[in-house]
NUPAPA-736678 format. One record per residue (C-alpha): residue number from 1; y, z, x; residue in three letters. Coordinates in Angstrom, 2 decimals, always signed. Layout:
<recs>
<rec num="NUM" y="Y" z="Z" x="X" residuo="ALA"/>
...
</recs>
This chain:
<recs>
<rec num="1" y="+11.56" z="-27.95" x="-17.24" residuo="MET"/>
<rec num="2" y="+12.95" z="-29.93" x="-14.39" residuo="ILE"/>
<rec num="3" y="+13.39" z="-27.88" x="-11.24" residuo="ARG"/>
<rec num="4" y="+15.09" z="-28.12" x="-8.12" residuo="LEU"/>
<rec num="5" y="+12.53" z="-28.47" x="-4.96" residuo="ALA"/>
<rec num="6" y="+14.56" z="-28.21" x="-1.81" residuo="THR"/>
<rec num="7" y="+12.88" z="-29.37" x="+1.50" residuo="PRO"/>
<rec num="8" y="+12.71" z="-27.05" x="+4.11" residuo="VAL"/>
<rec num="9" y="+14.71" z="-28.38" x="+7.23" residuo="SER"/>
<rec num="10" y="+16.41" z="-27.97" x="+10.21" residuo="HIS"/>
<rec num="11" y="+18.94" z="-26.41" x="+8.41" residuo="LEU"/>
<rec num="12" y="+16.42" z="-23.26" x="+7.85" residuo="PHE"/>
<rec num="13" y="+17.04" z="-22.41" x="+11.53" residuo="LYS"/>
<rec num="14" y="+19.61" z="-20.67" x="+10.38" residuo="ASN"/>
<rec num="15" y="+19.28" z="-17.47" x="+8.11" residuo="LYS"/>
<rec num="16" y="+22.98" z="-17.85" x="+6.35" residuo="ASP"/>
<rec num="17" y="+21.86" z="-21.68" x="+5.24" residuo="TYR"/>
<rec num="18" y="+18.32" z="-20.53" x="+4.61" residuo="GLU"/>
<rec num="19" y="+19.96" z="-17.91" x="+1.95" residuo="LYS"/>
<rec num="20" y="+22.02" z="-20.41" x="+0.39" residuo="ILE"/>
<rec num="21" y="+19.18" z="-23.32" x="+0.33" residuo="ILE"/>
<rec num="22" y="+16.61" z="-20.61" x="-1.33" residuo="VAL"/>
<rec num="23" y="+19.65" z="-19.33" x="-3.51" residuo="LYS"/>
<rec num="24" y="+20.47" z="-23.11" x="-4.80" residuo="ASN"/>
<rec num="25" y="+16.78" z="-23.79" x="-5.20" residuo="SER"/>
<rec num="26" y="+13.98" z="-23.27" x="-7.93" residuo="ASP"/>
<rec num="27" y="+11.16" z="-23.98" x="-5.34" residuo="VAL"/>
<rec num="28" y="+10.75" z="-25.74" x="-2.02" residuo="LEU"/>
<rec num="29" y="+9.11" z="-28.47" x="-0.77" residuo="GLU"/>
<rec num="30" y="+7.42" z="-28.04" x="+2.76" residuo="CYS"/>
<rec num="31" y="+6.72" z="-31.48" x="+4.99" residuo="ARG"/>
<rec num="32" y="+4.23" z="-31.56" x="+7.76" residuo="ASP"/>
<rec num="33" y="+7.43" z="-30.40" x="+10.67" residuo="ARG"/>
<rec num="34" y="+7.33" z="-27.30" x="+8.53" residuo="SER"/>
<rec num="35" y="+3.78" z="-26.56" x="+7.63" residuo="ILE"/>
<rec num="36" y="+4.09" z="-23.32" x="+9.61" residuo="ASP"/>
<rec num="37" y="+7.33" z="-21.96" x="+7.82" residuo="TYR"/>
<rec num="38" y="+6.14" z="-19.02" x="+6.75" residuo="ASP"/>
<rec num="39" y="+9.49" z="-17.33" x="+4.47" residuo="ASN"/>
<rec num="40" y="+9.57" z="-17.38" x="+0.64" residuo="TYR"/>
<rec num="41" y="+5.90" z="-18.33" x="+0.89" residuo="ILE"/>
<rec num="42" y="+5.84" z="-17.89" x="-2.87" residuo="ASP"/>
<rec num="43" y="+8.69" z="-20.65" x="-3.61" residuo="LYS"/>
<rec num="44" y="+6.46" z="-23.26" x="-1.08" residuo="GLN"/>
<rec num="45" y="+5.14" z="-24.99" x="-4.16" residuo="GLU"/>
<rec num="46" y="+5.50" z="-28.60" x="-2.81" residuo="LEU"/>
<rec num="47" y="+4.23" z="-30.31" x="+0.42" residuo="PHE"/>
<rec num="48" y="+5.74" z="-33.58" x="+1.18" residuo="HIS"/>
<rec num="49" y="+2.45" z="-35.10" x="+3.87" residuo="CYS"/>
<rec num="50" y="+3.52" z="-38.26" x="+6.11" residuo="GLU"/>
<rec num="51" y="-0.37" z="-38.90" x="+5.74" residuo="LEU"/>
<rec num="52" y="-1.29" z="-42.50" x="+4.58" residuo="GLN"/>
<rec num="53" y="-4.62" z="-42.41" x="+2.08" residuo="PRO"/>
<rec num="54" y="-4.30" z="-45.73" x="+2.03" residuo="ILE"/>
<rec num="55" y="-5.97" z="-46.24" x="+5.59" residuo="HIS"/>
<rec num="56" y="-9.52" z="-44.80" x="+6.67" residuo="GLU"/>
<rec num="57" y="-9.27" z="-41.08" x="+7.69" residuo="TRP"/>
<rec num="58" y="-11.50" z="-38.93" x="+10.02" residuo="GLY"/>
<rec num="59" y="-11.18" z="-35.05" x="+11.38" residuo="ASP"/>
<rec num="60" y="-7.67" z="-35.32" x="+12.00" residuo="VAL"/>
<rec num="61" y="-6.43" z="-35.89" x="+8.92" residuo="GLU"/>
<rec num="62" y="-8.80" z="-33.66" x="+7.17" residuo="TRP"/>
<rec num="63" y="-8.26" z="-30.98" x="+9.40" residuo="ARG"/>
<rec num="64" y="-4.45" z="-31.15" x="+8.18" residuo="PHE"/>
<rec num="65" y="-4.59" z="-31.52" x="+4.76" residuo="LEU"/>
<rec num="66" y="-6.88" z="-27.90" x="+5.09" residuo="GLN"/>
<rec num="67" y="-4.62" z="-26.17" x="+6.86" residuo="LYS"/>
<rec num="68" y="-2.04" z="-26.90" x="+3.96" residuo="ILE"/>
<rec num="69" y="-4.44" z="-25.60" x="+1.51" residuo="LYS"/>
<rec num="70" y="-5.05" z="-22.56" x="+3.58" residuo="ASP"/>
<rec num="71" y="-1.61" z="-22.14" x="+4.29" residuo="THR"/>
<rec num="72" y="+0.55" z="-22.73" x="+0.77" residuo="LYS"/>
<rec num="73" y="-1.48" z="-20.24" x="-1.39" residuo="PRO"/>
<rec num="74" y="+1.14" z="-21.21" x="-4.41" residuo="ASN"/>
<rec num="75" y="+0.83" z="-25.07" x="-4.04" residuo="LEU"/>
<rec num="76" y="+1.46" z="-27.18" x="-7.13" residuo="LYS"/>
<rec num="77" y="+2.19" z="-30.35" x="-5.87" residuo="LEU"/>
<rec num="78" y="+1.12" z="-32.64" x="-2.60" residuo="LEU"/>
<rec num="79" y="+2.70" z="-35.97" x="-2.21" residuo="THR"/>
<rec num="80" y="+1.68" z="-38.58" x="+0.17" residuo="LEU"/>
<rec num="81" y="+3.01" z="-41.78" x="+1.54" residuo="HIS"/>
<rec num="82" y="+2.19" z="-45.21" x="+1.38" residuo="SER"/>
<rec num="83" y="+4.19" z="-47.03" x="+4.28" residuo="ALA"/>
<rec num="84" y="+2.62" z="-49.48" x="+6.43" residuo="SER"/>
<rec num="85" y="-0.77" z="-51.89" x="+5.82" residuo="CYS"/>
<rec num="86" y="-1.71" z="-51.28" x="+9.38" residuo="CYS"/>
<rec num="87" y="-3.26" z="-47.86" x="+11.09" residuo="ASP"/>
<rec num="88" y="-0.86" z="-47.58" x="+14.40" residuo="LYS"/>
<rec num="89" y="+2.20" z="-49.25" x="+13.15" residuo="PRO"/>
<rec num="90" y="+4.96" z="-49.72" x="+16.28" residuo="LEU"/>
<rec num="91" y="+8.39" z="-48.31" x="+15.73" residuo="ILE"/>
<rec num="92" y="+11.09" z="-50.41" x="+16.15" residuo="ASN"/>
<rec num="93" y="+14.80" z="-48.96" x="+15.31" residuo="GLY"/>
<rec num="94" y="+14.34" z="-48.26" x="+11.80" residuo="ARG"/>
<rec num="95" y="+11.33" z="-49.97" x="+10.92" residuo="MET"/>
<rec num="96" y="+7.43" z="-50.83" x="+11.81" residuo="PHE"/>
<rec num="97" y="+5.83" z="-53.50" x="+13.38" residuo="GLU"/>
<rec num="98" y="+2.44" z="-54.70" x="+12.81" residuo="LEU"/>
<rec num="99" y="+0.36" z="-52.49" x="+15.17" residuo="GLY"/>
<rec num="100" y="-3.64" z="-51.42" x="+15.73" residuo="GLY"/>
<rec num="101" y="-5.69" z="-52.36" x="+13.02" residuo="ARG"/>
<rec num="102" y="-4.41" z="-54.22" x="+10.03" residuo="GLU"/>
<rec num="103" y="-5.77" z="-53.71" x="+6.33" residuo="TYR"/>
<rec num="104" y="-6.56" z="-55.85" x="+3.62" residuo="THR"/>
<rec num="105" y="-5.23" z="-55.00" x="+0.18" residuo="ARG"/>
<rec num="106" y="-8.39" z="-54.49" x="-1.26" residuo="GLU"/>
<rec num="107" y="-9.63" z="-52.54" x="+2.24" residuo="GLU"/>
<rec num="108" y="-6.51" z="-50.27" x="+1.35" residuo="MET"/>
<rec num="109" y="-7.50" z="-49.72" x="-2.11" residuo="LYS"/>
<rec num="110" y="-10.89" z="-48.72" x="-1.25" residuo="SER"/>
<rec num="111" y="-9.47" z="-46.44" x="+1.46" residuo="PHE"/>
<rec num="112" y="-7.59" z="-44.67" x="-1.14" residuo="ALA"/>
<rec num="113" y="-10.06" z="-44.45" x="-3.76" residuo="LYS"/>
<rec num="114" y="-12.49" z="-42.61" x="-1.23" residuo="ILE"/>
<rec num="115" y="-9.08" z="-40.31" x="+0.06" residuo="ASN"/>
<rec num="116" y="-8.14" z="-39.54" x="-3.35" residuo="PHE"/>
<rec num="117" y="-11.45" z="-38.18" x="-4.48" residuo="LEU"/>
<rec num="118" y="-11.97" z="-35.73" x="-1.31" residuo="LYS"/>
<rec num="119" y="-8.49" z="-34.66" x="-1.81" residuo="ILE"/>
<rec num="120" y="-8.89" z="-33.89" x="-5.17" residuo="LYS"/>
<rec num="121" y="-12.07" z="-31.77" x="-3.90" residuo="ASP"/>
<rec num="122" y="-10.24" z="-30.03" x="-1.27" residuo="ILE"/>
<rec num="123" y="-7.30" z="-29.01" x="-3.54" residuo="PHE"/>
<rec num="124" y="-8.61" z="-28.25" x="-6.99" residuo="GLY"/>
<rec num="125" y="-7.49" z="-28.97" x="-10.64" residuo="ASN"/>
<rec num="126" y="-4.36" z="-26.56" x="-9.85" residuo="SER"/>
<rec num="127" y="-2.96" z="-28.71" x="-7.37" residuo="VAL"/>
<rec num="128" y="-1.33" z="-32.54" x="-8.95" residuo="GLU"/>
<rec num="129" y="-1.79" z="-35.31" x="-6.52" residuo="ILE"/>
<rec num="130" y="+1.05" z="-38.23" x="-6.29" residuo="ALA"/>
<rec num="131" y="+2.32" z="-40.96" x="-3.67" residuo="ILE"/>
<rec num="132" y="+5.47" z="-42.05" x="-2.94" residuo="GLU"/>
<rec num="133" y="+6.93" z="-45.65" x="-3.09" residuo="ASN"/>
<rec num="134" y="+8.18" z="-46.42" x="+0.64" residuo="ASN"/>
<rec num="135" y="+11.43" z="-48.69" x="+1.96" residuo="ASN"/>
<rec num="136" y="+10.71" z="-52.34" x="+2.75" residuo="TYR"/>
<rec num="137" y="+11.62" z="-53.99" x="+5.67" residuo="TYR"/>
<rec num="138" y="+11.63" z="-57.33" x="+6.94" residuo="PRO"/>
<rec num="139" y="+8.02" z="-57.35" x="+8.78" residuo="THR"/>
<rec num="140" y="+4.56" z="-57.84" x="+8.04" residuo="GLU"/>
<rec num="141" y="+3.66" z="-54.12" x="+8.63" residuo="ALA"/>
<rec num="142" y="+5.05" z="-53.49" x="+4.76" residuo="TYR"/>
<rec num="143" y="+2.84" z="-56.40" x="+3.49" residuo="ARG"/>
<rec num="144" y="+1.82" z="-55.19" x="+0.00" residuo="ASP"/>
<rec num="145" y="+2.59" z="-51.82" x="+0.49" residuo="VAL"/>
<rec num="146" y="+5.94" z="-51.61" x="-1.32" residuo="THR"/>
<rec num="147" y="+5.37" z="-53.96" x="-4.33" residuo="GLU"/>
<rec num="148" y="+5.40" z="-52.43" x="-7.48" residuo="ALA"/>
<rec num="149" y="+2.11" z="-53.77" x="-8.65" residuo="GLY"/>
<rec num="150" y="+0.35" z="-52.44" x="-6.08" residuo="PHE"/>
<rec num="151" y="+1.88" z="-48.90" x="-5.90" residuo="ILE"/>
<rec num="152" y="+0.95" z="-48.91" x="-10.16" residuo="SER"/>
<rec num="153" y="-3.05" z="-49.94" x="-8.77" residuo="GLU"/>
<rec num="154" y="-3.03" z="-46.78" x="-6.40" residuo="ILE"/>
<rec num="155" y="-1.43" z="-44.67" x="-8.91" residuo="VAL"/>
<rec num="156" y="-3.14" z="-45.58" x="-11.93" residuo="ASN"/>
<rec num="157" y="-6.65" z="-46.30" x="-10.57" residuo="GLU"/>
<rec num="158" y="-7.14" z="-43.05" x="-9.45" residuo="ASN"/>
<rec num="159" y="-5.15" z="-41.17" x="-11.51" residuo="ASN"/>
<rec num="160" y="-2.22" z="-39.59" x="-9.61" residuo="LEU"/>
<rec num="161" y="+1.21" z="-39.34" x="-10.22" residuo="ARG"/>
<rec num="162" y="+4.13" z="-40.83" x="-8.97" residuo="PHE"/>
<rec num="163" y="+6.69" z="-39.30" x="-6.61" residuo="LEU"/>
<rec num="164" y="+10.00" z="-41.85" x="-6.84" residuo="PHE"/>
<rec num="165" y="+12.34" z="-42.18" x="-4.34" residuo="ASP"/>
<rec num="166" y="+15.36" z="-44.23" x="-5.70" residuo="ILE"/>
<rec num="167" y="+16.56" z="-44.96" x="-2.18" residuo="ALA"/>
<rec num="168" y="+13.40" z="-46.26" x="-1.34" residuo="HIS"/>
<rec num="169" y="+13.83" z="-48.73" x="-4.59" residuo="ALA"/>
<rec num="170" y="+16.85" z="-49.85" x="-3.67" residuo="LYS"/>
<rec num="171" y="+16.74" z="-50.71" x="-0.09" residuo="VAL"/>
<rec num="172" y="+13.21" z="-52.43" x="-0.83" residuo="THR"/>
<rec num="173" y="+15.21" z="-54.33" x="-3.77" residuo="CYS"/>
<rec num="174" y="+18.07" z="-54.79" x="-1.14" residuo="PHE"/>
<rec num="175" y="+15.91" z="-56.02" x="+1.72" residuo="ASN"/>
<rec num="176" y="+13.94" z="-58.22" x="-0.59" residuo="LYS"/>
<rec num="177" y="+16.55" z="-59.24" x="-2.70" residuo="ASN"/>
<rec num="178" y="+15.34" z="-58.61" x="-5.84" residuo="ILE"/>
<rec num="179" y="+16.61" z="-57.11" x="-9.36" residuo="ASN"/>
<rec num="180" y="+16.43" z="-53.39" x="-8.99" residuo="PHE"/>
<rec num="181" y="+15.82" z="-52.96" x="-12.60" residuo="GLU"/>
<rec num="182" y="+13.43" z="-55.18" x="-13.14" residuo="LYS"/>
<rec num="183" y="+11.26" z="-53.39" x="-9.80" residuo="TYR"/>
<rec num="184" y="+11.52" z="-50.08" x="-11.29" residuo="LYS"/>
<rec num="185" y="+9.88" z="-51.03" x="-14.76" residuo="ARG"/>
<rec num="186" y="+7.26" z="-52.57" x="-12.63" residuo="GLU"/>
<rec num="187" y="+6.76" z="-49.12" x="-10.91" residuo="LEU"/>
<rec num="188" y="+4.36" z="-46.46" x="-13.06" residuo="PRO"/>
<rec num="189" y="+7.42" z="-44.69" x="-14.77" residuo="LEU"/>
<rec num="190" y="+4.97" z="-43.06" x="-17.22" residuo="ASP"/>
<rec num="191" y="+3.71" z="-41.22" x="-14.10" residuo="LYS"/>
<rec num="192" y="+6.90" z="-39.68" x="-12.55" residuo="VAL"/>
<rec num="193" y="+6.69" z="-36.21" x="-11.50" residuo="ILE"/>
<rec num="194" y="+8.87" z="-36.00" x="-8.55" residuo="GLN"/>
<rec num="195" y="+12.45" z="-37.93" x="-7.87" residuo="VAL"/>
<rec num="196" y="+13.68" z="-37.64" x="-4.46" residuo="HIS"/>
<rec num="197" y="+17.52" z="-38.20" x="-4.35" residuo="ILE"/>
<rec num="198" y="+20.05" z="-39.42" x="-1.81" residuo="CYS"/>
<rec num="199" y="+22.06" z="-42.59" x="-0.78" residuo="THR"/>
<rec num="200" y="+21.13" z="-45.20" x="+0.57" residuo="TYR"/>
<rec num="201" y="+22.96" z="-47.46" x="+3.97" residuo="GLY"/>
<rec num="202" y="+23.91" z="-50.76" x="+4.89" residuo="ILE"/>
<rec num="203" y="+23.96" z="-52.04" x="+7.61" residuo="ASP"/>
<rec num="204" y="+26.26" z="-55.06" x="+7.69" residuo="ASP"/>
<rec num="205" y="+25.56" z="-56.54" x="+11.12" residuo="LYS"/>
<rec num="206" y="+21.71" z="-57.11" x="+10.00" residuo="LEU"/>
<rec num="207" y="+23.03" z="-57.52" x="+6.30" residuo="ASN"/>
<rec num="208" y="+20.27" z="-55.01" x="+5.65" residuo="GLN"/>
<rec num="209" y="+19.96" z="-51.81" x="+3.65" residuo="ALA"/>
<rec num="210" y="+18.06" z="-48.45" x="+5.22" residuo="TYR"/>
<rec num="211" y="+17.31" z="-45.19" x="+4.47" residuo="ASP"/>
<rec num="212" y="+20.06" z="-43.34" x="+5.28" residuo="ALA"/>
<rec num="213" y="+19.72" z="-39.84" x="+3.27" residuo="HIS"/>
<rec num="214" y="+23.16" z="-39.75" x="+3.02" residuo="SER"/>
<rec num="215" y="+24.22" z="-36.95" x="+0.22" residuo="TYR"/>
<rec num="216" y="+24.05" z="-38.54" x="-3.32" residuo="PRO"/>
<rec num="217" y="+27.24" z="-40.37" x="-4.89" residuo="ASN"/>
<rec num="218" y="+27.86" z="-40.44" x="-8.39" residuo="ASP"/>
<rec num="219" y="+26.05" z="-44.27" x="-8.82" residuo="GLU"/>
<rec num="220" y="+22.70" z="-41.97" x="-7.60" residuo="GLU"/>
<rec num="221" y="+23.18" z="-38.94" x="-9.77" residuo="LEU"/>
<rec num="222" y="+24.03" z="-41.46" x="-12.78" residuo="LEU"/>
<rec num="223" y="+20.41" z="-43.56" x="-11.85" residuo="GLU"/>
<rec num="224" y="+18.96" z="-39.67" x="-11.99" residuo="VAL"/>
<rec num="225" y="+20.13" z="-39.23" x="-15.21" residuo="SER"/>
<rec num="226" y="+18.51" z="-42.53" x="-16.36" residuo="LYS"/>
<rec num="227" y="+14.99" z="-41.40" x="-14.65" residuo="ILE"/>
<rec num="228" y="+15.39" z="-38.23" x="-16.37" residuo="ILE"/>
<rec num="229" y="+15.87" z="-39.86" x="-19.96" residuo="SER"/>
<rec num="230" y="+13.07" z="-42.09" x="-19.15" residuo="GLU"/>
<rec num="231" y="+10.75" z="-40.63" x="-18.10" residuo="CYS"/>
<rec num="232" y="+9.74" z="-37.64" x="-20.26" residuo="GLU"/>
<rec num="233" y="+7.02" z="-35.99" x="-17.22" residuo="ASN"/>
<rec num="234" y="+9.42" z="-35.59" x="-14.44" residuo="VAL"/>
<rec num="235" y="+9.09" z="-31.80" x="-13.30" residuo="LYS"/>
<rec num="236" y="+10.72" z="-31.84" x="-9.81" residuo="TYR"/>
<rec num="237" y="+14.15" z="-32.81" x="-8.53" residuo="LEU"/>
<rec num="238" y="+14.54" z="-33.20" x="-4.83" residuo="THR"/>
<rec num="239" y="+17.80" z="-33.88" x="-2.65" residuo="VAL"/>
<rec num="240" y="+16.96" z="-35.49" x="+0.53" residuo="GLU"/>
<rec num="241" y="+20.24" z="-34.27" x="+2.70" residuo="TYR"/>
<rec num="242" y="+20.03" z="-32.38" x="+5.73" residuo="TYR"/>
<rec num="243" y="+23.22" z="-33.16" x="+7.73" residuo="ARG"/>
<rec num="244" y="+25.25" z="-30.18" x="+6.76" residuo="ASP"/>
<rec num="245" y="+24.88" z="-26.53" x="+4.62" residuo="ILE"/>
<rec num="246" y="+28.42" z="-28.00" x="+2.73" residuo="GLU"/>
<rec num="247" y="+27.85" z="-31.56" x="+1.52" residuo="ASN"/>
<rec num="248" y="+23.86" z="-29.98" x="+0.66" residuo="LEU"/>
<rec num="249" y="+25.37" z="-27.12" x="-1.28" residuo="GLU"/>
<rec num="250" y="+27.67" z="-29.26" x="-3.26" residuo="ILE"/>
<rec num="251" y="+24.90" z="-32.01" x="-3.95" residuo="SER"/>
<rec num="252" y="+22.38" z="-29.06" x="-5.26" residuo="LEU"/>
<rec num="253" y="+25.16" z="-27.89" x="-7.50" residuo="GLU"/>
<rec num="254" y="+26.00" z="-31.00" x="-9.12" residuo="LYS"/>
<rec num="255" y="+22.11" z="-31.97" x="-9.57" residuo="VAL"/>
<rec num="256" y="+21.76" z="-28.37" x="-11.36" residuo="LYS"/>
<rec num="257" y="+24.68" z="-29.25" x="-13.58" residuo="GLY"/>
<rec num="258" y="+23.29" z="-32.65" x="-14.22" residuo="LEU"/>
<rec num="259" y="+20.08" z="-30.99" x="-15.07" residuo="VAL"/>
<rec num="260" y="+21.51" z="-28.22" x="-17.55" residuo="CYS"/>
<rec num="261" y="+23.53" z="-31.15" x="-19.35" residuo="GLU"/>
<rec num="262" y="+20.53" z="-33.04" x="-19.98" residuo="LEU"/>
<rec num="263" y="+18.62" z="-30.53" x="-21.43" residuo="SER"/>
<rec num="264" y="+21.50" z="-29.40" x="-24.35" residuo="ARG"/>
</recs>
């Protein structure tokens, strides 16, 4: 059964909004900024972590993961990022620039192998581990990490699940000028466990796509239907929209209706 997993965001500071979101969600997805959120602890089945296991890790990263383990007793899925090929990326507007140590492709794969073994040891067999595809922007900081082949290698070589972010994929394809359907087919779709849903934006001045986190439009909902039909292992759908409660509630109702329709 596919379940709606909604992120714990700043909207939860309003208790009325919190009740609306929880009512319209099957489970909750915590994030780095909401790690200390302790309401509805039984519903906190997912944690979306910004740490990048393709990087070399030290005590800070492992302590944070242990905190997730200790504070989220009902955790079922931990998802992580693969966002840059350097350890201290510089932020320039919406995008990363190279900063700190730049890793080779083989180094990132080696760190992933080491880190995922230890992650699995910490969380045990009851928690599934997944990695997410990221946006591509035209800087060297994104070398390798948004390539479908690299993502597939990380997933398959470490026996992971895959968090498919539709908007990230569309941003990548627009900014690389490649075909979305071809790119999607090269991703590890057989390992998809969760889908992130929102609508991306276009900066007309730069002729560049970006991750706008707008509420999902009909085109995005149609893509969700296709993914559910194509990927038999999807367990969670997540609407990534945080600007206002009205459009979030409408979006959650639409996604719930879509799941019900596909389940008939």
